[in-house]
TORPAMAR-13572 format. One record per residue: x negated, y negated, z of N, C-alpha, C in turn. Coordinates in steps of 0.1 Angstrom, whole numbers, plus 2048, in hexadecimal, padded with zeros to 3 digits. Each point is the difference from the previous one (the first is absolute). Layout:
% TORPAMAR-13572
XYZXYZXYZ;...
% end
This chain:
% TORPAMAR-13572
766A0B6318097FD80B80A80B802;80280680C80980B80180F7FC7FF;8088097FA80E7FE7FF80780280D;8087F680480880180D80F7FF7FD;80780780980F7FF7FF8047F1801;8087FB7F68047F280280B7FF80A;8007F580780B7FC8098087F57FA;80D8037FE8097F67FA8017F580A;80180280C8017F680B7FC80680D;7F57FB8057FA80680C8047F980D;80A7F78008037F980C80780A80A;7FE7FE80D80680880A80B7F8808;80680580A80A7FA8077FC7F3806;7F58008077FB7F38077FD7F57F5;7FA8047F57FD7F67F680D7FA7FA;80A8087FD80C7FB7FB8077F780A;80080480D8077F980A7F97F2802;7F38008007F87F38018037F77F5;8018067F48037F77F480E7FA801;80980880580E7FA8028007F580B;7F980280A7FF7F580B7FA7F37FA;7F68027F77FA7F47FB80A7F87F6;80A8077FB8097FA7F780C7F9807;80180380D80C7FA8087FF7F17FF;7F57F98038007F28008037FA7F3;7FD8077F58027FB7F280F7FF7FD;80880A80580E8017FC80A7FC80B;7FC80380C8097FD80C7F87FA80B;7FE7F27FF7F87F980A80780080D;80D80280180780080D7FE80D807;7FA80A7FA7FE80D8077F37FF807;8007FF80D7F47FF8087FE80B80A;8098098027FE80B8097FB80C7F9;7F38038027FA80C7F97FF80C809;80680080B80080B80980780C7FA;7FC80C80580680D7FB80F801804;8037F880B80E80180480A7F87F7;7FA7F87F78097F87F88068097F5;80D7FF7FE8078097F57FA7FE7F2;7FC7F47FD7FA7FD7F37F38087FF;7F780080A7F480880080380F7FE;80B80480780480F7FE8038037F2;8067F77F98038027F17F48007F8;7F67F78037F48007F97F880D802;80080580C7F980C80380680C7F9;80D8007FF80780A7F87FD8007F2;7FF7F37FA7FD7FF7F27F28047FE;7F67FD8097F28037FE7FF810801;80780680980080F8018058067F3;80B7FC7FB8068057F37F77FE7F4;7F97F48007F77FD7F57F4809801;7FB80380C7F480980180480E7FB;80C80580380480D7FB8018007F1;8057F57FA8028007F27F27FF7F9;7F77F88067F27FF7FA7F980D801;80280780B7FA80E8018048097F5;80D8007FD8068087F57FB7FC7F3;7FE7F37FE7FB7FB7F37F18047FE;7F980180B7F28047FF7FE80E7FD;80B8088017FF80E7FD8028037F1;8037F57F98038027F17F38057F9;7F47FA8027F48067FA7FE80F803;80280480C7FF80E80480A8097F8;80D7FA80080A8087F97FD8017F1;7FB7F57FA7FC8017F27F580A7FD;7F680180A7F58097FF80680E800;80980380980680D8008088037F3;8077F67FB8078027F37F68037F5;7F57F97FF7F68037F67FA80E801;7FE80580C7FB80E80280B80A7FB;80C7FD80380B8097FB8018007F1;7FE7F47FA8007FF7F17F58087FA;7F58018077F58087FA80080F804;80B80380680380E8037F980580D;7FB7F78087F980480D80B80280B;7FC80980880A80380C7F780580B;80780080C7F980580C7FB80F7FE;7F48028047FB80E80080880880B;80680B7FC80780880A7F6807809;80580580B7F880780A7FA80D7FA;7F38038037F980B7FC80180B80B;80280D7FC80180A80A7F2805804;7FF80480D7F480680580080E7FB;7F48067FF7FE80E7FC7F980880B;80480C8017FA8098097FF80E7FA;7F88098067FF80E7FC80680980B;80A8077FD80780880A7FC80F7FE;7FD80680B7FD80F80080B807807;80580B7F980A8088057FA80D805;80180280E7FB80C80680A80B801;7FE80B7FA80A80B7FF80080880C;80C80780280280980B7FA80E7FD;7FB80680A7FC80E7FE80C80A7FE;7FE8097F780A80B7FD80D7FB7FA;8007F47FA80C7FB7FA7FC7FB7F2;8098047F67FD7FB7F38057F17FF;7F77F87FB8027F18008067FD7F2;80B7F88008067FC7F47F87F37FB;8017FE7F37F87F47FA8067F3807;7F77F68018047F38058057F87F3;80C7FB8008057FA7F47FA7F27FE;8007FB7F47FC7F37FD8097F6808;7FA7F68068077F580880680680C;7F980A80680480580D7FC7F580A;8097FD80A7FE7F58097FA80580E;7F67F88057FB80380D7FF7F2807;80580080C8007F48087F47FE808;7FD7F38047F57FD8098047F5809;7FC80080C8027F680A7F67F57FE;8047F47FD7F77F57FE7FA7FB80D;7F47FB7FF7F97FB80C8067F4806;8097F97F88067F480680D803807;80380D80180C80480880D7FE7F9;8007FB7F380C7FD7F980680D7FA;8097FE7F580680B7FA7F680A7FA;80380D8007F68097FA7FD7FE7F2;7F48037FC7FC7FF7F280380D7F9;8047FE7F380380C7F87F58017F5;7FB80C7FE7F68037F580680B7F8;7FF7FF7F380580A7F67F48067F8;80180D7FE7F68067F88017FC7F2;7F47FE7F98007FC7F280280B7F6;7FE80C80580280C7F780580C808;80580A7F980380C8077F4808803;80180880B7F480780480480F803;7F98097F980280E8037F680480B;80680580B7F880380C7F980D800;7F48018057FA80C80380680580E;80780B7FF80780480D7F780580B;7F68097FD7F780480B7F87F5805;8007FD80D7F87F58067F18027FE;7F97F57FE7F18017FF7FB7FF80E;7F980A8057FB80080E7F1803801;7F98027F47F28038017F87F97F5;7F67F98047F77FA7F67F2806802;7FA8057F67F38068007F67FA7F7;7F47FF8037F57FA7F87F580A7FE;7FC8027F37F58087FD7F57F87F9;7F47FF8077F67F77FB7F58087F8;80380C7FC7F68097F97F9809809;8007FE80D7F980980980A80680B;8097F880580980480B80D7F97FF;80A80680780D7FB8018027F880D;8087F57FE8037F780C80F7FE800;80680180C80E7FD8028017F1803;8077F97F68017F280280F7FC802;80880980580E7FE8028027F480A;7F980080B8027F58097FB7F27FB;7F68007F77FC7F47FA80A7FB7F6;8078097FA80A7FC7F680D7FB806;80380580C80D7FD8078007F2806;7F47FB8058007F38077F97F67F7;8087F57FC7FA7F57F87F57FA808;7F67FC7F87F47FA8067F4809802;80280D7FF7F580A8027FE8057F2;7F67FA7F87FE8037F27F880D7FF;8008057F47F880C7FD7FD8007F1;7F68077FC7FC8017F280480E7FA;80A7FF7F780680D7FB7F68097F9;7F57FB7FA7F78087F97F27FF806;7FF7FD80D7F37FF8067F97F37FE;7F57FE8087F97F47FF7F87FF7F3;7FB80C7FB7F98007F480880A7F7;80A7FC7F98088097F87F88077F5;80480D7FE7FA8077F580A80A7FB;7FD8067F580A8097F980380B80A;80D80380180580B8088067FB80E;7FC7F48048057FA80C80F7FE7FE;80880380B80E8007FE8087FB80D;80C7FB7FD8097FC80B80C80B800;80280680B80A80B80180D7FA807;80C8047FB80C7FC80680880C803;80480280D80780C80480E7FD804;80A8077FA80E7FE80380680C807;8087FD80A80680A80980B8087F9;7FF80E7FF80A8087F980D800809;80C7FF7F980C7FF80780580E805;80880180A80580C80580F7FE802;8098067F97FD80A7F57FC7F87F3;7FB8087F67FB7FB7F480B7FB7F7;7FE7F47F980A7FB7F77F87FC7F3;8087FE7F67FA7FB7F38087F47FB;7FA7F77F97F27FE7FD7F97F980C;7F38048027F97FA80B7FA7F27FC;7FB7FF7F47FA7F47FB8087FB7F4;8017F37FF8087FA7F57F78017F3;8077FD7F57F88007F37F57F5800;8037F58077F67F58017FE7FD80F;7F48028057FD7FD80E7FA7F2800;8037F880A7FB7F28027F87FF80C;7F47FB7FF7F77FD80B7FC7F17FF;7FE7FA80C7FA7F37FF7F3800809;7F67FA7FA7F37FF8067FF7F2806;7FE7FF80D7FE7F48077F17FE804;7FA7F57FB7F27FD8038007F880D;7F48008077FF7F880C8027F17FD;8077F98088037F27FE7F37F87FD;7F58038077F47F97FE7FA8027F2;80480C7FA7FB8037F28077F87F5;80C7FB8038087F97F68027F2803;7FF7FC80D8037F28047F67F67FA;8057F77F77F87F67FA7F88047F5;80080D7FC7F88057F58057FC7F3;7F77FD7F68057FB7F380880B7F9;80A7FC7F98088097F88037FA7F2;7FE8077F68037FB7F280F8037FD;8077F57FB80E8017FC8018057F2;80380D7FF8008077F380E8047FB;80A7FD80880D8057FC80380E805;80D80380280480C8067FD80D7F7;7FF7FE7F37FE80B7F77F28047FE;7F77F78047F18027FF7FB80680D;7FC80C8007FA80680C7F18017FE;7F97FE80C7F18007FF7FB80E7FC;7F48007FA7FA80C7FC7F980680C;80480D8047F980680C7F28037FD;7F77FE80B7F28037FE7FD80F7FF;8098088057FE80F80080D8077FC;7FF80D7FE80C8087FD80380880D;80D7FE80480580880C80A80A7FB;7FE80C80480980B7FC80A80380B;80D8007FD80A80480A80380F7FE;7FF80880A80280F7FE80880580C;80580C7FE80880780B7FC80F800;80280680C7FD80E80180D8087FF;8028077F580D8067FE80380C809;7F680880280180C8097F3803807;80180880A7F38048077F78087F7;7F47FC7FF7F68067F88007FC7F1;8097F87FC8017FC7F27F87F37FE;7FB7FD7F57F87F37FE80A7F4800;7FA7F58028077F38008057FD7F2;80C7FB8008067FC7F38027F17FF;7FF7FB7F38007F27FE80E7FA801;8017F380580C7F88007FE7F47F8;80A7FD7F77FE7F47F88037F3808;7F77F67FE8027F38068087F87F7;80C7FB8058097F87F87FC7F2800;7FB7FB80B7FC7F28017F67FE80C;7F67F87FE7F67FE80B7FD7F1800;8067F98097FD7F18027F47FE808;7FA80A8067F57FE8097F28007FA;7FF8047F37F38017F97F780A808;80580C8027F880A8087FD7FC80E;80B7FB8077FF7FC80E7F77F4803;7FE7F87F67F77F48028087F3803;80D8017FE8097F580380D805805;8087F780780C80580680B8017F5;80880A80280B8027F680680E801;8088037F680880D7FF7F980A7F7;80280C8047FC80B7F780C8097FF;8038037F380C8097FE7FA80C7F8;80380C8067FB80D7FB80B80A7FE;7FF8087F580A80A7FD7FF80A80C;80C80480580180980B7FE80F7FB;7FB8098097FE80E7FC80D8077FF;8018097F680C8077FD80280C809;7F580780380180C8097F37FF809;80380180D7F57FF80980480880D;7F680680680280780C7F67FB80B;80480180D7F77FC80A7F4809801;7F47FA8027F48078017F87FB80C;7F68088047F77FC80B7F47FA7F9;7FD7F48027F67F97F87F67F880A;7F48017FD7F57F880680080080F;80880980680080180F8027F3807;8087F77FA8037F380680C801809;80880B7FF80C80180780280F804;80780280B80280E80480A8087F7;80A7F87FB80A8077F87FD7FD7F1;8098077F87FF7FE7F28077F37FB;7FB7FA7F68057F47FA8018017F1;8097F77FB7FF7FE7F17F57F67FE;7F68037F77F47F87FF7FF7F97F2;7FE7F38017FD7F87F47F37F9802;7F88007F77F37F98027FD7F67F4;7F77F68037FB7F77F77F18027FF;7FB8047F57F28047FF7F97F77F6;7F47FD8047F77F77F77FA8097F6;8037FD7F37FB8087F57F17FC7FD;7F980A7FA7F27FD7FD7FF7F77F4;7F57F97FF7FF7F57F67FD7F3806;8087F67FE7FE7F380680280080F;7FA7F68068017FF80F8027F2804;8047FE80C8027F28057F37F9800;8007F27FE7F47F98017FA80180E;7F37FE8017F980280D8067F680A;80380580C8057F880A80F7FC7FE;8078067F780E7FD7FD80980C802;7FC80980880980B80380D7FB806;80B8067FB80D7FB80580280280F;8067F780680480180E80E7FC802;80880880580F7FD8018047FF80F;80B7F98028057FF80E80980C802;8098037F780880C8018078037F3;80580C7FE8088047F580E804804;80A7FB7F980E8048048078057F4;80680C80180A8057F680D7F9801;8098027F680E7FB8018017F1804;7F87F87F88007F18038057F97F3;8077F58028067F97F58007F1803;8007F87F68007F180280F7FC803;8027F680880D7FB8037FF7F1801;80C7F97FD8017F280080B7FC80A;7FE7F48068097FA80980D7FB7F9;8078097FA80C7FC7F880C80A804;80C7FC7FD80C8088028088017F4;80680B7FD8088017F480F800803;8087F97F880E7FF8018058067F3;80A8098018058077F480F7FD7FF;8057FE7F380E7FF7FD8077F4806;7F97F58018077F48058077F87F5;80D7FE8028097F87F77FD7F1802;7FB7FA7F67FD7F180180C7F87FE;8098057F880C7F87FD8068047F3;80A7F87FB8078027F37FE7F47F7;7FD8037F47FE7F57F680D7F97FC;7FF7F37FE80C7F97FB7FE7FC7F1;7F48047FA7FE7FE7F27FA7F27FE;7FB7F980A7FB7F27FE7F18007FD;7FB7F67F97F27FF7FD7F87FE80D;7F48068007F77FE80C80680480D;80780A80180680580C7F580580A;8027FE80C7F680480A80680880B;7F980A80580480980B7F4801809;80380380D7F580080A80080E807;7F48058027FF80C8088027FD80F;80480A8088027FD80E7F37FF808;7F68077FB7F38008067F67F97F7;7F67FA8077F57F97F87F57FD80A;7F47FD7FA7FC7FF7F280080E7F9;8037FF7F380180D7F87F38027F9;7FB80C8017F38037F98038067F2;80A8087FF8048057F280E804801;8078007F480E8037FF8038077F3;80980A8018058077F580F7FD7FF;8057FA7F480E7FB7FF8088087F6;80D8018048098077F780D7F8800;8068007F480D7F97FE80A80A7FC;80B80180780B8097FD80C7F87FA;8038037F380A7F87FA80E805805;80A7F87FC80E80380580480D7FA;7FB8047F480480C7F97F980C807;7F77FE8097F880B8067F38027FA;7FD7FA7F57F38017FA7F57FA809;7F58078017F47FC8097F57FB7F7;7FB7F48037F57FA7F97F47FE809;7F48037FB7F47FE8077FA7F37FB;7FE7F68097FB7F37FC7F17FF804;7F87F87F87F27FF8027FC7F3806;7F68008097FB7F48067F67F97F7;8027F37FF7F77F77F87FC7F4809;7F47FB7FD7FB7F48088087F47FC;8047FF7F38097F57FC8078047F3;8097F77FC8098047F57FC7FA7F2;7F37FB7FF7FC7F97F58008097F3;7FC80C8028008097F480C8097FF;80A7FE80880C80880180A7FB7F6;8078097F980B7FC7F780E803807;80B7FD7F980D80280680480E802;7F880A7FB80480E8017F780780B;7F57F98047F780680980680180E;80080C80680580280E7F57FD80A;7FD7F38027F57FC8088067F880C;7F880180B8037F880C7F37FB806;8017F68087F57FA80780280180F;7F580480780180180E7F67F6807;8067F98097F77F88097FE80880D;7F48058017FE80980B8007FA80E;7FD7F38008007F980D80E7FE806;80A7FC7F780D7FE80480A80B7FE;7FB80A7F880980C7FD80B7FD7F6;7FE7F57F880A7FC7F77FE8077F2;80A8077FB8008067F38087F67F7;7FA7FC7F58067F77F68018077F2;80B7FE7FA8028047F27FF7F57F6;8008037F37FE7F67F680C7F87FD;7FF7F77F680B7F67FD8078047F3;7FE80C7FB8078057F47F87FD7F3;7F67F78017F77FD7F57F3806802;7FB7FE80C7F380680580480980B;80280D7FD80480A80A80F8027FF;80480C80080E8048008087FD80D;80D7FD7FF8087FD80C80880D803;7FF80580C80980B80380E7FD7FE;80880A7FB80E7FE7FD8077FD80D;80B7F97FF8087FC80B80680D806;80080180D80580C8077F580B802;7F47FE7FB7F680A8017FA7FF80F;7FD80C8057FB80180D7F0800800;7FA7F78077F27FE8007FA80880C;7F880B7FD7FC80980B7F0800800;7FB7FF80B7F18028027FF80F803;7FB8077F67FE80F8027F780280C;7F57F98007F780080C7F77F47FF;7FC7FB80B7F77F58017F880180D;7F37FB8007F880180B7FE7F2806;8017FE80D7FE7F38067F780180C;7FA7F58047F880080C7F27FA7FD;7F78038087F27FB7FF7FE7F580A;7F47FA8007FD7F58097F4804808;7FA7F58067F480280880280880C;80D80180580380880C7FC80F7FE;8018047F47FC80E7FD7F2804804;7F77F68007F28028037FE80480F;80B7FE8087FF80380E80180F803;8028087F680180F8027F3805803;7FC80280C7F38058047FF80F7FE;7F48068007FF80E7FE80880880A;80880A7FB80880980880E7FB803;8037F37FB80D7FB80480B8037F6;7FC8037F380B8047F680280F802;80A80380980180E80580F804802;8097F87FB80E8038038088037F3;80080C7FB8078037F380F7FD800;8047F97F680E7FD7FF8078097F5;7F88067F880580A7F67FE80E806;80A8097FF7FE80D8057F48077F9;7F78068087F58077FB7FF80E806;80180A7F880080E8047F2805801;7FC80580B7F38068027F57F6804;8047F48037F67F68048007FE80F;7F58018067FF7FE80F7FF7F2803;7F87F87F97FF7F28037FA7F97F4;8027F28007FB7F87F57F77F5807;7F57FC7FA7F87F68067F87F97F5;7FB7F48047F77F97F77F37FF807;7F58057FA7F38008067F97F2800;8057F87F77FA7F27FF80B7F6800;7FD7F380480A7F68008057FC7F2;80C7FB8008067FB7F37F97F37FD;7FF7FE7F37F97F37FB8087FB7F4;7FD7F37FD8057FB7F380D7F8801;80780080B80D7F98017FE7F1801;8097F97F97FF7F180080E7FB800;8027F580880D7FA8018047F97F3;80D7FD7FE8057F87F57F97F2800;7FD7FC7F47FA7F37FF80A7F5804;7FB7F68078087F58058017F57F5;80A7F78028017F57F67F47F7801;7FB7FD80C7F47F78017F48077FA;7FF80D8017F48077F98017FF7F1;80B8017FA8018007F27FE7F27FB;8047F68087FD7F27FC7F17FD800;7F98058097F27FE8017F98087F5;80580C7FD7F98097F68057FE7F2;8097F67FE8067FE7F37F67FE7F5;7F77F78017F67FF7F57F880C7FD;7FC80880A7F980C7FD80980B7FA;80D8008038098097FA8017FD7F1;8007F37FC8017FC7F27F38057F9;7F57FF8077F38047F980080F7FD;80380880B7FD80E7FE80C8087FB;80C7FB80280C8077FC80080F804;8008097F57FF80E8037F28067FE;7F67F77FF7F28057FF7F77F7808;7F48068037F67F98077F47FE7F6;7FB7F47FF7F57FD7F77F57F9807;8037F68087F57F88077FE80680E;7F57FD8067FE80580E80B7FB809;8057F47FE80B7FC80980D8087FE;8028057F480B8097FE7FF80D808;7F48068007FE80D8078017FD80F;7FB7F58048007FC80F80F7FF804;8087F97F880E7FE80480880D800;7FD8097F780780D8007FC80880C;7F38008037FB80880C8067FB80D;8007F38028057FA80C80F801802;8078037F580F80280280380E804;7F680980180380E80580080180F;80A80780580180180E7F4806807;7FC7FA80B7F48058077F37F97FD;8017F77F67F47F87FB8017F2806;7F57FC8088007F38057FB7F67F6;7F48027FA7FC7F87F57F68087F8;7FD7FA7F47F88077F77F87F67F7;7F68057F97F87F87F67FD8097F5;8017FB7F47FD8077F37F37FA7FB;7F68097FE7F37FC7FB7FD8047F2;8007F77F67FE8047F37F18057FD;7FF8097F67F38047FC7F880880B;80880580A7FA80780B80480E800;7F580980080280F8007FA80580D;8088078097FB80480D7F38097FF;7FE8077F57F48087FF7F47F87FB;8037F47FB7F57F87FB8027F1805;7FF7FE80D8037F38067F77F57FB;7F48037FC7F77F57FC8007FD7F2;8098067F88017FE7F180E7FC7FC;8017F67F780D7FC7FB80480A7F5;80B80780380580B7F680C7FA7F9;7FF7FE7F380B7FB7F880C809801;80C7FB80280C80780180480680D;7F67FF80A80380580D8057F5809;80980480A8057F780A80380880C;7FB7FB80B80280780D8097F7809;80B8078068097F98097FC80580E;7FC7F78097FD80380E80C7FC808;80580A80880C7FE8087FD80180F;8077F88087FF80180E80D804806;80280B80780D8048058047F780C;80D7FF8028067F980B80080A80C;7F48018067FF80A80B7F77FA80B;80280680C7F87FB80B7F3807803;7FD8097F77F38078017F47F67FF;7F58048057F47F88007F48087FB;7FC7FD7F38067F77F680C8077F9;8097F87FB80C8067F97FC8057F2;80180D7FE7FC8077F380D8067FA;8027FE7F380C8067FA7FE80F7FF;80B80780380080F8007FF8047F1;7FD80D7FE8008057F280E8007FA;80A80280880E7FF7FB8047F27FC;7FB7F68088047F27FC7F87FC7F4;7F38047FE7F97FD7F48068077F4;80580C8028078077F580D7F87FC;8077FB80A80C7F87FD7FD7F37F8;7F57F98047FC7F47F97FC8047F2;7F980B7FE7FC8047F380C8037F7;80A80680680C8047F88077F37FB;8017F68088067F37FC7F87F97F6;7F37FF8027F77F97F77FF8077F2;80180D8007FF8077F380C7FE7F8;80B7FC80680C7FD7F87FF7F37F9;7F87F68058007F37FA7F27FC7F9;7F68098027F37FD7FA8018027F1;7F67F97F97FF8027F17F880D7FE;8028067F57FA80D7FD7F1800801;7FB7F47FC7F17FF7FF7FA7FC80D;8077FD80A7FB7FC80D7FE80C809;7F48018057FC80B8098017FB80E;80B8058078037FA80E7FC80A80B;7FA7FA80A7FC80880C8067F980C;80480880A8057FB80D7F780680B;7FD7F78097F780480B8037F780C;7FA80480C8007F880C7F47F7800;8007F68097F57F78017F3807806;7F57FA7FC7F38048067FE7F780D;80180780B8007F880D7F27FF806;7FE7F58077F47FE8088047FD80E;7FB80780A8047FD80E7F77F5805;8067F78077F97F580680180180F;7F580080780080080F7F87F4805;8067FA80A7FA7F38057FB80280E;7F47FD8037FB7FF80E7FD7F1802;8067FA80B7FE7F28028007FD80F;7F87F68038007FA80D8057F17FF;80B7FE8078067F27FF8017FA80E;8017F38008027F980C80E7FA800;8067FF80C80D7FB8028017F780B;80B7F88008027F780B80180780E;7FB7FB80A7FF80780D80E803806;80A7F97FC80D80280680880B7F8;7FA8047F58088097F77FF80F806;8098087FC80080E8037F88077F5;7F48058047F78057F780580C7F8;80880980780580C7F980A7FB7F5;8087F680380A7FB7F67F87FA7F4;7F67F98037F87FA7F57FA80A7F7;7FB80B8067FB80B7F880B8077F7;80C80180680B8057F88047F77F5;8007F38038047F67F57F58017F5;7F48018037F58017F680280D7F8;80380B80780380C7F980B7FF7F6;80B7FA80480C7FE7F87FC7F77F4;7F87F68027FD7F77F57F78087F6;7F78088047F88087F780980A7F9;80980680780980A7F98087F97F5;8047F48028087F87F67F77FD7F4;7F47FC8037F67FC7F57FD80C7F8;7FF80C8067FB80C7F980C80A7FD;80C7FB80080B8087FC8018027F1;7FE80D7FC8008027F180D7FD7F9;80B80080880D7FE7FA8027F17FD;7F77F78048017F27FE7F47FA7F9;7F78097FB7F47FB7F98027FF7F1;7F77F97FA7FF8007F17F580A7FC;8028077F67F680A7FB7F47F97FB;7F48068047F47FB7FB7FB7F2806;8067FC80B7FD7F38067F580380A;7F47F97FE7F58028098037F980E;7FA80680A8017FA80E7F37FA804;8017F48047F47F880580080180F;7F48018067FF80080F8067F4806;7FF7F57F98077F380680F802802;8068087F780E80280280380880D;7F780980380280880D7FE7F680C;7F57F87FF7FE7F680A80C7F8803;8067FA7F580B7F780280C807805;80280D7FC80C8088047FF80280F;7F48028067FF80380E8027F3809;8017F57FA8027F380880F7FF803;80580980880E7FF8058017F780C;80C7FF8058027F780C7F780580C;7FA7F68067F780280C7F28057FD;7FD8027F37F38047FC7F87F37FD;7F47FF8077F77F57FF7F68017F5;7FB80C7FF7F68037F57FD80E7FF;7F98047F57FB80D7FD7F1800802;7FB80780A7F18008037F98097F6;80680C7FE7F980A7F780A8087F9;7FE8047F48098097F97F88097F7;80480D8007FB80A7F780B8067F8;7FE8017F380A8067F77FA80D7FB;80980A8017FD80E7FB8098037F4;7FA8047F58088047F47FE80F7FE;80B80780280080F7FF7F580680A;7FF7FA80B7F680580A7F27FA7FF;7FD7F87F67F37FB7FE8007F1803;7F57FB8077FF7F28047FE7F87F4;8087F57FF8007F77F47F97F3804;7F97FA7F77F97F480280A7F5803;7FC7F780A8097F68058047F67F5;7F77FC7F78037F57F68058057F3;7FF80D7FD8048057F380F803800;8077FD7F580E8047FF80180F7FE;80B80580580480E7FE8068017F2;7FA8077F78058007F280A80C7FF;80B7FC7FA80B80A7FF8038027F1;80080D7FB8028037F280E7FC7FC;8028007F380D7FC7FA80C808805;7FD80D80380A8098057FF80380F;7FA7F68077FD80380E8077F6809;80280580D8057F880A7F880380D;8027F780A7FA80280D80A80480A;7FC80780B80980280B7F880080D;8067FC80A7FA7FE80D7FF80D808;7F48028067FE80B8098097FF80C;80380C80680780080D7F77FF80C;7F37FE7FD7F680080A7F77F4800;8077F47FE7F97F38027FB7FF80F;7F57FA8017FB7FE80E7FF7F1802;8097FB8088017F18037FD7FE80F;7F57F98027FC7FD80E8037F1802;8077FD80B8047F28037F87FC80D;7FA7F47FF7F87FB80B8057F1803;7FE7FC80C8047F38047F67F57FA;8067F67FB7F87F57FB7F97F880B;7F38018017F97FA80B8017F1800;8017FA7F58007F17FF80D7FA805;80A80980380D7FB80580480580E;7F680380780280480E8057F4809;
% end
């Protein structure tokens, strides 16, 4: 039997008033006027109204106790999560570009027309001052200028040819400045490889943690031409998240110390500074797996939808136990706190999740990120700041929310931090991963699952709950013992989380960036022995051809539209259960909308192939159905109703 919220008293105004009317003859027989105009009835109505309000408040007691229990267990509302984006800084010609500082701010106009969104860089970025203006490909036989392919998103190319072999290379040409300045290239150059959305959307990804990088299938050598006529020299690769251009990510390479412009491969009329990526002899890419990229961008860095406040004075301590101070902005993502004593001494305090392990000398504080409240200890568990001490937030970051996901490609383009040598800033891909602050109703519903998983995910329901709490995810399913590479075999220790994005695409497939965000969250809570994968659903397209009869007085076009809407509702992947088979009878009953008399004939097509009328459409555990945009509905007049 399910547990239901108890009602201390469920009577409403009418019930209370009727009960009072029934008691009038028992206590005051001489009272015979029950009309609303009678003053006595007015008093009874007032009493009934006040009683209903009191009972409503009493019925909130179980809800209040539930909230208190969650607080006792240390649960709190999940604060808003910031959206992430990758910002590219395009440098000016003939100008030395200064480094982009960490937490540099760039604004974006939101699609809802509200206040501008602010994105901050997650790390500092040393810029390559000469602009990249030439992309060349060498496939072992000839050179191809791929500059136009690299400039426009959506026009993909293969950097090492259709059939990569040793010696094939990708050439990068940078424009020499006039007049010349030094240094031209930073000690660490940063490039980001963007794969085609179709190559990453919905594709499985193993959650291995940020420190574990995939083993590249080949060896790529980064080289530069120091002078005209001299051989290419090697550049050290500091970090390669792309596994030799097979996945989207950053590549960081040591910059050349001395380089001169040269005329190379006749890809350009003038001289350029040339850097190339060459496929070394030995291993090769698997057959049919040659890398294909959408575009390559230098001077790119990750940014979050957060803003930083520095040097905010929260208040002055009075020396009381459990003192609280509040930041002016919230929700707070992170905070660095300092206490300045009356003597001028400066103390750095450390953030803790609770004071259970703190003693009276520990300089600890607790932060509620949702409310922005900073709390100190009671003198026994956690030190109390001395009276007269000034509480200062050296810096804290606030912001986040689902609204950050509205930053479409090219909209994060308004620098708020002075940038020397930068012509423009842009985001080639939309921001993803933003989620609004958890509501009170949501935490009450999710309370039992929060108690089960706490800070770790063990059961499939735990992984499902963590995934669905991420911004941009509509719903998800966690399938135990399922490995994407071995779908027909139960693999011990493996678990696959299938996610559906909250998108209007047909069918909705999670982008590579969104899958990466889900992986990042799940990797933080999974057990070490659990092998977690994240992927999109396996979709099957359903197209319906049907002849139906309608009432003679009906508008046939409208009937066809209503049938189409009913089919779209039935086959909406955002509202389906994973792995639920579809029976032809379900389609028949769905088409029986208003004014439809009957279905004369129906053909079902699954992924373009005709399906048997009586057999169910089987859907795999990680699969969903979606409706075609080309249903063919023919409406005829019902002859029996002429």
